[in-house]
C-alpha positions in Angstrom: 113.7 76.4 124.3 114.2 74.1 121.2 110.6 72.3 121.6 109.2 75.8 121.6 110.8 76.5 118.3 110.0 73.0 116.9 106.2 73.3 118.0 106.2 77.0 116.6 107.5 75.6 113.2 105.3 72.6 113.3 102.3 75.1 113.5 103.5 77.2 110.8 103.8 74.2 108.8 100.4 72.9 109.5 98.9 76.3 109.0 100.4 76.5 105.3 99.6 73.0 104.7 95.7 74.0 105.7 96.0 77.2 103.3 97.2 75.2 100.5 94.5 72.8 101.1 92.2 76.0 100.7 93.6 76.9 97.7 93.4 73.4 96.3 89.7 73.1 97.0 89.1 76.5 95.3 90.9 75.4 92.2 89.2 72.0 92.3 85.7 73.9 92.1 86.7 76.9 89.9 89.6 75.7 87.9 92.0 77.9 86.3 91.6 80.9 83.9 89.6 83.5 86.3 90.5 86.7 87.6 92.6 86.9 90.7 90.0 88.8 92.7 87.6 85.9 92.2 90.3 83.4 93.6 90.8 85.9 96.7 87.1 86.0 97.3 86.6 82.1 97.0 89.9 81.5 99.1 88.6 83.9 101.9 85.5 81.8 102.0 87.5 78.4 102.3 89.5 80.1 105.0 86.5 81.2 107.0 85.2 77.4 106.7 88.4 76.3 108.0 88.4 78.5 110.8 91.5 80.3 109.7 91.7 84.1 110.7 93.1 86.1 108.2 93.3 89.8 106.8 92.7 90.6 103.3 94.4 93.5 101.4 96.4 94.5 104.4 97.9 97.8 104.1 101.7 98.0 105.0 104.0 101.0 105.4 107.2 101.0 103.4 109.7 102.2 106.0 113.4 103.6 104.7 115.6 105.0 107.1 112.7 105.3 109.7 110.5 107.1 107.4 107.6 106.0 105.6 108.0 106.3 101.9 104.8 104.8 100.9 102.4 102.2 101.6 101.5 98.6 100.0 98.7 95.8 100.1 99.2 92.5 101.0 96.6 90.0 99.2 96.3 87.9 102.4 97.9 87.5 106.2 96.9 84.4 107.9 97.0 84.2 111.6 98.7 87.3 111.6 102.0 85.0 110.7 101.8 84.0 106.7 101.7 86.3 103.8 99.8 85.1 100.7 100.3 86.6 97.6 97.9 85.5 94.9 98.3 85.2 90.9 96.4 83.9 88.0 99.0 84.1 85.2 100.1 82.2 82.4 103.9 82.5 83.1 105.7 82.4 86.6 107.9 85.6 86.8 110.5 85.9 89.1 109.5 89.5 89.9 106.7 87.7 92.0 109.2 86.0 94.1 110.9 89.4 94.8 107.5 90.9 95.4 106.6 88.3 98.2 110.2 88.5 99.6 109.8 92.3 100.0 106.4 92.0 101.3 107.8 89.6 103.9 110.8 91.7 104.8 109.1 94.9 104.9 106.2 93.7 107.0 108.2 91.4 109.4 106.9 88.1 108.5 109.0 84.8 108.3 106.9 83.0 105.9 105.1 83.3 102.9 103.0 81.7 100.2 102.9 82.4 96.3 99.9 80.9 94.9 99.1 81.1 91.1 95.6 79.6 90.2 96.4 79.3 86.5 98.3 76.0 86.0 95.9 72.9 85.7 97.1 71.7 89.1 97.3 74.5 91.3 99.9 72.5 93.3 102.4 73.4 90.3 101.7 76.9 91.1 102.5 77.1 95.0 105.7 78.1 96.5 106.7 78.8 100.0 109.3 81.2 101.2 110.9 81.6 104.4 113.6 84.5 105.5 
């Protein structure tokens, strides 16, 4: 059983590494300072090139006491396992972390990436979350 969990964890780590690699390539080509939607479009091209399955702007329900209280959209979900929330902002705000954690909790995802394309090095704008 432990080997299965370690293997699953390794697969998730590899998947997030590939997604971060795609984000690095997008940032290398486009640089900082563009609209979030441009980075999302470009990242989807990179994910396609790396043969990573994704859903963009995936609609999910917010459920409270077994009742739908509204809908929200996640920027990207890759391989049905990892939520990716994209930003292109000058300053990091803790509300972004709260947002992705809420998306993960409400959508039942264990792993998430918050990627801000605005820093000079995109790796400075990447944060990984696990719940």
